[in-house]
Structures are given as C-alpha cells and as structure tokens.
C-alpha positions, 0 to 999 in steps of 0.5 A: 792016438792023435794020428789015428783020430786025425786019420779017422776024421779024414776017412769017415768024413771023406776029406782029402788034402785037395779039399783042404787046399781048396779051402785055404785058397778061398781064405779071405785076408780079413780072416787071416788078419782077424785070427792073427789079431785075436791071437796076439791080443790073447797072448798079451792079455795072458802076459799082463795077467801073469804080471798081476799074479807076480805083483801079488804073489811074488812082488820081489820078482816083478823086474821082468819086462812086459816083452819078457813076459810076452816072449815066455808066455807065447813059447809056453803056449806053443809048447802046449801043442806037444805037451799037456797045457797044464804043464807047458805054460809053466815050462815055457815061462821057466825056460825063457825067464832064465835070469829069474828062474824059481818056483814062483814061476809055476805058482804064479802061472797056476794061480793065473790059469785057475781063473781061466779054468773056473770060467771055462768050466762055468761056461761049459755048464752054461753051454750044455744047459743052453744046448739041451734047452734048445731055446732062442739065441737070446735065452741061450746067451743069457744062460751062458752069460749067467753061468760065466758070471757065477763062475767068475764070482766063485773063484775065491770060493774055489781057492777056499775049498782047495785050502780046506782040502789041503789042511785036511791032507796035512793031517794025513801021513806020508806023501799026502801030508807033504803035498798038503803042506806045500799047497796049504800056504799058497792056497791060503795066500790065493784065497786072501787076494784083494778084490781088485786082483780077483776082479781083474783076473776074472774079467780078463778070463772072460775077455779071453774066452770071448776073444776065443769065441770070436776067433772060432766063429769067424773061422766057422762062418767062412768054412762052415757057413751053414752052421748056426753061429750062435750055437758055435759061440755058446758051445765053445767052452765045451770044446775048450774043455776038450782041448784042455785034456792031457791025453794027446799033445795039444788035444790033437785029434780030440779037438778036431772031432769035438769041433766037427761034432759041434759044427754038425750040431749047429747045422753044418754038413759033416765034410764042411765041419771036418774041414773047418775044424782042421783049418781052425787048427792050422790057422791058430798054429800059424798065428801063434807062430807069428806072434811067438817069433815077433815077441822073441825078436822084439825081446831080443832087440830090447836086450841088445839096445839096453846092453850097450847102455848098461856097459857104459861107464858111470857119467858117460 
C-alpha cells in the first residue's frame, strides 16, 4: 500500500527523481540545522517526559540515566518508520532498557503518550474548525490555541472515562472482564496523578506539537513558498493524526498525500506540494538517524567510562 501510494504521488503530480535532486540541491544549511535541532529537542523532551511518568507510576525503576532514556526513545521512534507508532516506542524502549525490562515500560510509555494523543486530537479539531471558517490568521490561531488548551485540561477526564469503561468491563465475562481487570488499576492510578505531573506532561505535549509545527513550516517555506504558512501551521495536527494511523509503516504514503493536500489547500502548486512532502519525510528521517546514532554513542561512552570505576576494589 505504501509503495502504491508513493508511486501514485510521483505519477499523478508528475514528480521525478531529478526534481527531488534539484530540490535537495537548493536546501539551505540553516534548514538542515533547524530540522536537526528541533528533532533533537523533541526526542529530549519525550525522554524527559518518560522519566516523569516513571517517577510517578514506577518509582522503583527510576535508576535509568537520561542517556539511556534518550537512546531507548530514539530507537523506538525510529522503529515507528516500519511499525505502527502505537507499539514501536514501547518496543524500542523495552529492547534498549535490557537491564530493567518489565511491563512498567509499556505502562509508563502509554501513559506519557496519552497526553500527546489527546492534545493532538484537540488540535486537529481546532484545525478543522479554523480551516472551515476560513477566518483571518489571528482568529484561526485563537481557535487553534483554545482547542489545544481545552484538550490539555481534558487529559485527566480522559483517564477517568477510561477507568469508568474498564470498571464496566470487569462486570462482563471472559476476555472482556480480564482486559478490564488489567486496565482498571493503572487507569485509576493515572487519573489520580498530581496536578504537577499533569501540568508538566500537558505543557510538554504542547511544546512538542509547536516544535513539530515549526519544523514543518520551515520545510514548507523553502520547498512550497507559495503556500500560506499560517494554514500549514494550523493544519499540522490533521497531518499528525494521519501519521498516527496503524495501517502503513510510518504512515508512508498516507502522510505524503496528506501533506500534499494541506499544502495545496494553503495555495501551493501540486508538484511543489508533492516535492515538499517527500523532502519533509527524508529530512526528518535523516535528522532522526543522526540523533539516534549520537544518543547511542553517548550512552555507550558513558557506560564504558563507568565500567572501570565500578570494577575498582573498595578504597582504590
């Protein structure tokens, strides 16, 4: 499906590999640095959020260093290019955190990612309303900001609703009751999180969303300059939901067509929009690869430096 969608993109929009080569040849250095910097900050924020979730839900497993958290998070994000993101992050973290494997990795990851999902859905609703109203940039941004803020405030209610459903599932029979029993406890804990935890995770979800918007707008400004950048910025959550689909690896093909549609809606030509969508994918993958390698090397270096010290006899 992904291959077919990409092939269709090239054929229908009359894009060639030569067009991509020309586009990459015109890529300014500042854009490469911006994409790399935003990707690194996003991965660092995600790792820090995981640490907060661990400290709240599984304080006994707080011994992982930040570099271990960062390494596991970047690998999990990279796996999201070939697996559904719903499972790739948990899998990558579980795989890398070998010395502390356990169910807590999946639980804390799902808890942390719930904030991103709720904020993204709220942002998508705000984006759809703003685009349909076709108001001024100021009005559209206001609608978008209000929707995101309401989504952040609704996270605790989302956990409460999930707990209510799990409790009703327990009253059922067979597998439904078993699933309800597994979900009821963690959801009860999640909805009882301190306000400080909810505020930090909700705020960082908004920060991540804004960084993703900045990265997308920067790429669109270079490769689809005719597009209205405020429409691209506001419409990003709609693309985020398309990327979150579990039907193609990394939403390959689906994301490119979604980006092309948004850029055309914002006033770009079809060919420029298609090129920008493909370049966005390649630049993001490249930046993620650089961050993943850097995090892995730093983590390995840290472990090598700590190993001799740990092996010295007492009093040495």
